[in-house]
N, C-alpha and C positions, 0 to 999 in steps of 0.2 A: 222624403227627403228629393227636393228639385235637382237639377242639374248642376245649379250655381253651387248650392248648398253641399253636395258631394264633392265639388272639386274643392270647397275649403277646407272640409274634415279632410281629406285626402293629404293637402298642403300642409295642415296642423300635425295629422299623424306623423308624416315625415321630417315634422320638428321635432321627435318626442327623443329624452334622453336615450330609450330603449334603443330605438330605432338610428339615433347618432352612434351609439355606441358599439351596434352589430354594424352597421357598415364602416366605421375605422376600425374595428378588428379585422376587417376583411379586407382593409384597403393596406393595415399595415402587415398584417400577414404578408399580402400580394407584395408587397415592397420588401421583406425579409425573402422572400422565394426566387424572385430579382435577383437580392444582393445575392445570396449561395450562389446563382447560377451565373450571373455575370461576374462575382469576384472582381472589384474593381482592384486598379495599382494599389492602393494603401492595404486592403487589405491582404491581395498578393505577396504582397511583402513580407505580411507577417506570419501567414500560413503559408508550409511549403507548397500547396496545390491545389486548387478546387476542390471544394468538400460538392460532392453530389448529395443532394437532400432524399433522395430514392434509395443511393447506395451510399451511407456514410461511411461504412466500412471499408472502403473500399481502399489498398493500400495509397502512400500519395510520399512525394519528397521529401526528404528533410532538407536543412538547409544547406548541411554541408555533410560531406562523406562521414558515417557514422562508423565509431567501433563497434558497436553493438547494434542487435537486430531486435532483441528481447530481454527482458525484467522476468526476475524470479525475487521476490522480495519477502524474508522469513521475517516476522513480526513478532518479537516474543512478549504479549500482551501484559502488563504489571511492571515490566522492567526489573531484566536480570542484574545480579549484582555483579558488577566488572573488576570489585575486589577479589572474587572467589572464582573468577576466570581469565582476566587478561591482565590486569593491572597489579605487577607485584610492586610492592613496597614495601621492601626491610623495615625503613624507619617505623612506618602503621605498625608493623609486628612488634617491634623494641617498645611503642608506647602504649601497646594493646592494656587496657586497664585504666589508663590514667584519665582525668579530666580533662574534657576538650577542652583548649583554649577560650579565652573570650572574645576572644576577636574572632576566630570563627563562628559565630553566635550571634553576635553582636549588629543588630538591625536586618539578620536574617530571615527569612520567614520556613517554616517546617510544614509538615503536616501534622505528625503528632509528636515530634522530641518535645520534651518540655522542661525548663530549666537547665543543668547541666550534665549533658551524657556523657557516657566513657566512651575513648577511642576503642574500636573493634581491630584489631588486625585479622587477616584473613582466615575462616574458617577451615580451608584445607592450605596442604601445601602446594609449592611451586615448584618447576625444574626448570630448566635450559633445554632448548630441541630445535629441530630445523636446523638448515642449514646456519641462517642467521643467529642462531641462539636466542630465539626468544624466549620468554620467562612465559611456560603454561601452569595453570592448575594441574592438578591429579585428574577433575571430574569429567575431562575431555580428552578420555585415549583414544578415540575413533579418530576424532578432531585432526589429534596430533598429526596423525599421516600426511594430513593435506592443507598443513597450516603456512604449508612455503608457496601456499598460491593464492593466499589472502593479502588483504593490504588493511593493515588497521588505522581505524582515525580515534586517537585518544583525546580528543579534546572538543566534542561533540556537547555542546551549551542549546539549553533551550530556555524561552522563559516563562516556563507552564512547569507545576509544580505539582498539579492532581491528574488522573488519569487521564478522566476523557476529553479534556481541553490540548493537554500534551498530545492525546493521542491523535487529535484532530489536528494539531499543528502539524505533525509528523509526517500523517498523510494529504495534508489538504493543504498545508501550508498557511491556517488562520486556524485559531483556537475555537471560531465562532463555528454554529453550524450555517448551511448554507454554501461553503464553497465545494470544488470541483478536487476529487481526489487525483493522486500523482498518474495511476492509471488511466482515468479518465482524460488527463490531459494531455498522456502519451497518444489514447487511441483515437482521440481528436484530431492529433496532430498528425498522427502517422498512419491511421488507421489500421490494418489488420491485413498478414497474407494470407489468411485461411475463413473465405468468406461462409463456410459450412459452420464455422463456431464462433462463439463470442471473443470480442478480441481480447477482453479484461475480462478472468477467472478467478474469483476468490475459494480460495478453500481454508475451512476452520477445523481447529482443534481443540482438546482440553477440556469440551463440554461446555462451552459457552462461548459468545460473541464477544470482542473488547469493550471496554467500557464504556465506549462515545458510541456502541449500537452500529447500526449499519451505515451512519453517516461517512462513516471511514472510507468507505469505496461505493461513498454516491456521486453522483455528475453536478453537483449541486447547481450552481447557474449555466452550465453548459447543458446541452440537448442531454436528453434522458437516453437515448440511446449508448451512450460511452458512458453512463453508469459500470459496477461490476456486477457480475454475474454470480451469484453464492453457487456452488455446485456441492452435491452430496456425496458421501462414501457409499453408501447403501442405497439400495431404491432406485428408481429413477435419477440422473443426476440430479435434472431440473426438475420442479416438478410438474407434475401434468404433461410432461412430455411426449409417454406413450401414450397410443392410441386406446379409447375406453373401448369397453365390448362392443362387439357389432359394429364398429368403425374402425374401417382399414384406411390405407394411406390415398387411394386414391379419391374416398371420400371427403377425408379430410382438408385435402386440397382443395378440393370445390367448396367445401365451406370456408376456405381461409382467402379462396378467388370471390366469393361471395361478400366476405366483411372487406375486403380490401376494396371490392366497388364502393359500397357504402362509406368507409374511411375519405375514398378517393373525392365522391361526391361532396363529402364533410368539408375537406381540404379546399375545394372548389368554393365553396357557399364561405367560409369563415377564414380562410389561411392561414389557420395554426400551424406553426411548424413542427408542433409534436403531433398533429393528425399523419404527417410524414413518417414520424421517428414509428410508429404504430405499427405503420405499414409494413415499413421494415423490419419491425423485432416481430411482426407476427410471420413474415415471409423465412429469417432467420431460423426460427423455432421450427419450422418444416424444413428447414434443409439440416438443423441438429438432428434431426429425431434418428437418425441413422448416422451421422460424424460423431455426436456427443458419445452414444452408447458406446461406441467402439473406442473414444478416448479416452474414457472416465473408467475401463475395464482393464483394471490391473492383472485378472485371469489371467490377459493374454500375455502376460509374462513369463518369463522362463523363472524354473522355481531358482536358480543361482541367484538371479536376478533380485526376487522377491525377498531372499535369504540377506544378501548385500543390505538391502534396505531395512531390512526390520519388517516389513510388508505382509499383510496379513487381510487379505480379501474380505471384504463388506463390513469389516467395521470402522469409525472414524478413529485416525490414529494420524498423528506427527510424520507417520513413518510414510502411512500408504497417501499422505498428500504429498510429499518428496517427489513420490515417485509420479504420482499425476503431474505434478509441474511439469518433469521432464518431458512425460508423453505430450503435454500439452505445447510447450515451445518448441518442440521437433515436430509439431506439427502445424505449426505456422502462429501461435497466440501470441500475441505482443507482448501483455503485462499477466504474470502470473504472482496473487498476491494469497501469502498463507499468513493465517493468524495461528499463534499458539496460545492458550489461556491460561494462566495459572501461575504466573512468575513475579506476584508480588509479596517480595516476603520479608513482612515485616515481625514476623517471630511473635504474633498473636496468638497463634494455633501452631503445633506438628505439621500440620500442610503446610505452611507458609514460612515456616522456619530456614532458616541457612543451614543447620545441622539437624534436619526432617526431610521435609517437601520440596527443597531446594535441588537435593541430591535425586531423586527420583525426576526432576524436570530432565535434569542434565543428560541423565540414563537415556531417556525416551527421544532427546534430540541428536544426542553423539553420535550414534550410528548413522542414521538417516543424512547429516549434512555431510557425513564422509562421502557415503555415498552419493549423495548426490553431486556434489563437484569432482567425485571421481568417475560418475559415468556420464558427467555431461563432457569431461574431458576426452574421454573411451569414445565418444562416440563425434567428436569434433563440433560439438555443440558449445565448448567452453566459451571458444573466444570471439564470439558473439551472443553468447548469453551472460546478461551481466547478473550475478548473485549477489544480494543485501542483506546483511543480519544486522538485527539490534532491535532495541525497549525505544521506548516514548522517551524515558530520562535514566540516571543513573540511578545509583546509592550511596547514602551517606558513610563518611569513615568514621561515622559516630554509631555506636550502637544504639538501637530505638529503645524510650526508657517512657513509652507512651504513659500517660499523668505523671511523667516523672518519676516511675517507681523500675527499677530493673525485674525484666518478665520474665517468666518460666522458660521459656524458647529464643533462641537467637534471634537477631534479624536486625535490618538496617530500613532509614527511612527514606523519603523520595530526593531525589538529590541531582539538580536542574543544568550546576554548573560544568559540571565534566564528565563526559562516560565515554563509552565505547562502541564503535560502531565497525563493521567489518565487512567489504567486498572483495568480492572475487569475479575473475573472467572479465569481457567485455571492455577490453582496454587500460583494466586498471594494472598495479604496478606491485606486481606480485610479489611478498616478502616485505614489503613497503610499511612503514610504521612511522604515520605521521602524527606530531604534535606532543607535545610533552606537561604534565602536570606537575604538581608540586610534590614535595616529599612524603605526602600524606593523602595526595589524590584528591585533595579539595578541589583546587581552582586551577587552571592552565598557567603555563609558565610561556606558554609560546601561543600565538594568534588562534582564539576559538574558533570551530568551525562550526557557524551556525548553523539550523535549520534548512532556511533557505539557500546555504551555500551548497548542501547537502543536494537537494533539489536539482542545483543550476548544472550542478556535476552528473546527475544520474543524466537529466535532458541531455546535456552536451556529449554525454557518448553516444544516445543515441541520434546525435546528427543534427541537435536543436540549439539553438538560441533562446534562452530563456527572455532574451529580453524584446524576441522579434514574437513567442508563442502568444499569441492574446486574444481575447475574446470581449468584445465590447458588453458592459453589463453596467447598467446604472449609471451611464455616463461618466464612464471610465474604462478604460484597455485594460483589462484584468490581467493578472500576469499568475500560474504557481506562485513563484518566487515574492508575490506580492510590490509594497513600492520602495520596501527600504533595500542600499546597496547589497548584491548578492555577487558573489564570485564562484568561479567554477577550481575546485579543488587540485591544481594543475599539482601538487606535489604527490598527488595519489595515483598520477597517470602515466603511463608507460609508453 
């Protein structure tokens, strides 16, 4: 091949699709990195302060003075029945056993109810308690001691009545896959106070993950460094955190340095922002070796504290996870998400019956939740820690009649129209009750609180305006609260 042919070959080679895409990726990656470092005025007004791609979890200023610095979100996967816990409806008790009026059935969609079900009064007695005389069932005797610290939202509403999409909507703002979870948005917007621990930690109990899987703590289109890190109650808190046999901390540090040099070279060549994320994650993993082992070891707590929570070191339990949540926010972790599986009370079996397994689930959470709120307050953490409790929807005021027949065990179907969530600490109005439902608890009588309203309120308490916290994706400035109008629930705030 002569010189002219070589030049022609090189010119053609430079015009191939593969070369174009490789060069385009590098160019776009460089533009992204320059954008992250430069932070033009438009982006600066959307995010609190610039993000350093090499240190993406550094604390950043919020939009305005926050009332809360961290969040502990307690999600009861499967959706607990509000009628057996917080929603006292004497009329529903009076109408127990009667056929449900057709006006509540016509044009409605249910997961399992068919034909004409019967109205179902509460399975457990209610009584008035607390300074405000709030009605509470007898299933939560420990929680009763701290009920005046809580603010109840009684008119929560969702437009999803199946578990997976409802869980996705509750935790990512959208029922579809691919959207960032609340914890990801919070750590994207604010970073974290502790650079030796993940900013967003997930703890699971009940034996299973939620129906929507790990997508409920994913980062979606946000950089993957902001996704939740699932930690375990026994063994290494995170898989492969400990050094393998024959490898000490010094050697592992040199290995990570070598890997990061390769990743830095790859980023220089291709400009993929995820490469910068990978470098940051390797460095975080190295720093976590000591910090995570300490933070996740409940054996370091006094026996009195463990007894208050009902915690048992080395087992997977909601009690252990509540104690771990306190230890994590105490160390500056921004967002701690607890999922407790097993609240789907259809009555198809004793384990998921309101007159069976439901009582067991209540016992498993009652003492730990009361201990968590008491412990946070005692340590001066409750004022700036927002605690949220709830499921993905509620349960029907009618008894489930799967297949149109009365079932052996008592249960309720999924109900998206009105359900209860409570919050405590973090600047919410203690002892408040927001919203009212009709006499049988089917529909709100006052303005419904949409999931996006809850998200806007949560961000507001952390000092972020949900309209300004954005991330450019697919030609749209994406927000946790989506494109529909959302409001901060001011009635719930102190």
